[in-house]
N, C-alpha and C positions, 0 to 999 in steps of 0.2 A: 354583477355588472349590468345584466339585463334589466334588473329592477331600477338601478340608478339611471340607465338610459331612458326607461319608460317614464320615470319621474321627471327627468330633465325635459323630455318631450312634452309632458303635461304642463310643466311650468312655462315652457315656451309658448304653447297654445294659449294658456291663460293670460300670459303677459300680452300676447297679441290681441286677445279679446278686449282688453282694456283700451288698447289703441284703436281697435276696429270700431268702437262706439263713436269715435270722432277722428277720422283719419287726418284731419287738419293738424293734429298734434305731431304728425311725422314731419311737419315743416321745421320743427325745432332742430332735429339732428341733421336735416338736409342743409339748412342755412348755416348751422354750426360747422358742418364739414366743409362747405364751400368757403366760408370765411377762414377756416383754419388753413386750407390749402393756399389761399391768397396770402395770408400772413406769413406762412413758412416760405413761400416763393419770394416774397418781398424782402425777407432777411437773407435767405440762402443764396439767391442769384447774385446779388452784389458781393457777398462774401466770397463766393467761388470765383467770380470775375477778378476780384482783388487778389485772390490767392494765385490765380493763373498769371496775372500781370507781374506779381512779385516773386515768381518762382526762382529759387536759388539755383546756381549752376550745379550740374551733376557732381556728386561726390562730397558736397558740403553737408555737414551735420544739420545745418539749418533746413536743408531740403527734406529731412525726414521728420520734421516737427509736424504736429497736428495743426489744424486750422486755427484753433483757439490759441495755441502757443505762438504761432506765427504772427497773429494779429495782436497779441498781448492784451493789455487792458481794454482797448476798444473791442477786441473779439470777445472778451469776457462779458463786457457790458452788453454787447449785441446779443450774446447767448441768453443773458438774463432777460433782456427786453423781449426776445422772441418767446421764451418760456412764459413770461408774464402775460403777453397778449394772447397767446394760445390758451393758457389756463383761464384767463378772464372770459374769453369767448366761449370756451367749452362749459365752464361752470355757470355762466350767465344763462345759457340756453337749457342746461340741465336743471337749474333752479326753476326756470319758467315751466318746463315740462313737468317736473315733479310736483310743483304747486298745483297744476291741473289734475295730476294723478291723485293727489291726496283729496282734493275736492270730490273727485269721482268715487273714491273709496267711501266718502261720507254721503254719497247719493246726490251730490250737487253737480250741476253742469258748469263746465269751465272750458273755454276755447283758447286759441292762441293769444288773443288780445288780453284776456284776463291773466294768462301766464306771464306775458311780457310786462304788464302793469305791476304784477307782484315782484318780478325780478328787479324792476326799476326801484322798488323800495329797499332792496338789499344791495345796492351798488357798492356802498362802502365796505360791507362785509365780504362781498365777492372779490373786490379789489384787494382787500387785506389777505384773503385766503390765496388769491392768485400770486401775490407778492411772496407769501411764505412758501408756497409750493414751488415757485420759480427759484427762490433762493436755495432751497434744498436740492432741486434738480441741477442748478448751475454748479453748486459746490461739488456734488457727486460727480458730475461730468468732468469738471476741471481736474479733480483728483484722479479720476480714472485715466486721464491722458498723461499723468505724470508718474504713474507707479507701474509695477510689474504685473504679470499675469495673475498671480495668486491674490495680490491686493485688489486687482480689478474684480475678481470673483467676490471678495468680501464686500466691496463697495456695491456690486450688483445685488448682493443679498441685502445690504442696507437699504438700497432703493426699493427692493421688493417689500421689505418690512415696512417702509414708509407708506407704500401704496396700500398695504393691508391695514395699517393703523388708521389711515384716513378714509377708509372705505365708506363710512357713514357720515362724512363731513357735510355733504350737501343736505340730506334730510335733517340733520341736527341743526344746521343754520336756519332751515325753513321753519321747523317746528319749535325749537327751543330758543331761537333768536339770540344766539351767542356769537362772540367773535371767533376768529380763526384758531387761536390757541386753545380756548375752551372747547371749540368744536372738535379739535383733534383729541383732546382728553375724553370727551363724551363719546366720540366715535370708537375709541379703543375700549371704553367701558362697555358699550353696547355689543361690540364684537366679542368680547370675552363672555358676555352674558349668553350669546348664541353659540358659543363653542366654535366659532368660525364656520358654522354650517352654511351661513349665507354665502361665503366664498365658494364653498363646494357647489352650491346650487348655481352660482354664476358661472363656474367652470363648466358645469353640465350644460347650461344653455349655450355657452360659447362653443362647446363640442357639437351640439346640434346644428348651430349655425355653420360650423366648419364642414359638417357633412353636407349641408345644403349647398355650400360653396363648391364642394367637390362634385356634387350632382350637376350644378350649372356647367362646370367644366366638361363633365362627361357627356351631358346631353346636348350641349351647344357647341363648345369649342372643338372637341375631338372629331365629331361627325363632319363639321364644316371643313376642318383641316384635311381630313381623309378624303372628302369629296373633292376638295380643291386639287389635291395631289392627283386623284384619279382622272379628273377632267383637264388637268394641266392649266388651271387658272388660279390667279391670286385673289380674284374678286370675292369668291365665296368664303375663303378663310378670313379675309379682311372684314367682311360683313359679320362673320361669326365672332371674331375677336371684339369688334365694336359692340355687338349685342351682349357678349359675355361680360365685358367691362361695365356696361350700363347695369346689367343684372347684378354684378358683384357690388357696385356702388350702392344700388338700391338695397341689397341685403345688408350692407354695412350700416346704412342709415336706419333700417328697420331694427337690426340687431342692437344698435346703440340705444334706441328708444325702449326696446323691450327690457334691456338690462337696467335702465333707469326705473322702469316700472317695477322690476323685481327687487331692486334695492329699496324702493319705497314700501313694497309689501313686506319685506323682511324687517325693515325698521318698525313699521306699524305693529307687526306681530310681536317683535321683541319687546316693544314698549308697553303694549296693552294685553298681550296674550290672546288677542282676538284676531281671527283670520279675516282679511279683507273680503267682502262679500263676493268679489269677482273671481276669487281663487277657491279651489277645492280645499276644504279644511284638512282632509286626510293627507293630501299631497304636501300642503304647506307645513303642516305639523311634522311630517316626516323629514322635510328638507331643512326646516328651521327649528330644530330641537332646542328649546330654551333651557339653560342650566338651572337646576333647582337650588 
């Protein structure tokens, strides 16, 4: 356990080192996150308001239906549209960031504008992948709202399997220039080649980020709340909560970017057997053991 945590910490630091060479690359996850929140709000708020306006009288079966069931086909189409736009935004900026990362792996310089320019050349493929991913997500969500507990567990497993199978879709689209269906096939192939160790490394980095999030809570939120209670004021806890939320959002943005760097490194190592120069070879080889 200690060895895995040490390796995860090393991978986290090495992923950050790639971003630290040009911190402007952090603009990608920041803008992506902000746009995602706006998109979700633009879909969710009208749906919730419509649901409240159309609430059935107490006791009717209709009142126990989910939001998608109540809204019917429009709700289903709205869910797909939300999934599609969120997927498009997320993948677009991931492609832009990963294109810059690959150039840096090759010793070249690439900033945000180069990444955006590259992503613009992949708009059709990004839209195709967003549509495919949104379709799968919508179908799984719609089925989960119509079946029992055990079936929902099965569908949850199917959703997880889909996420695993599509783990390398973005780097495949960038490097191999294929469409969404072929990208899923190639992603599965690369994942099998690495024995799934890339997912283990991602989980390790996520765990490190989780520990950092806990540290933010322990070092900022709890002292401020305790001090506020002791002094009988709400101002200090309010300031602490605001600072904590900002720190958490910053950590989410940085973590998202570091995971993108790690996926790129894993894909490069799986394809070439050569460790990206910005990563420690021994750590990467231990985390991304390639199937013989």
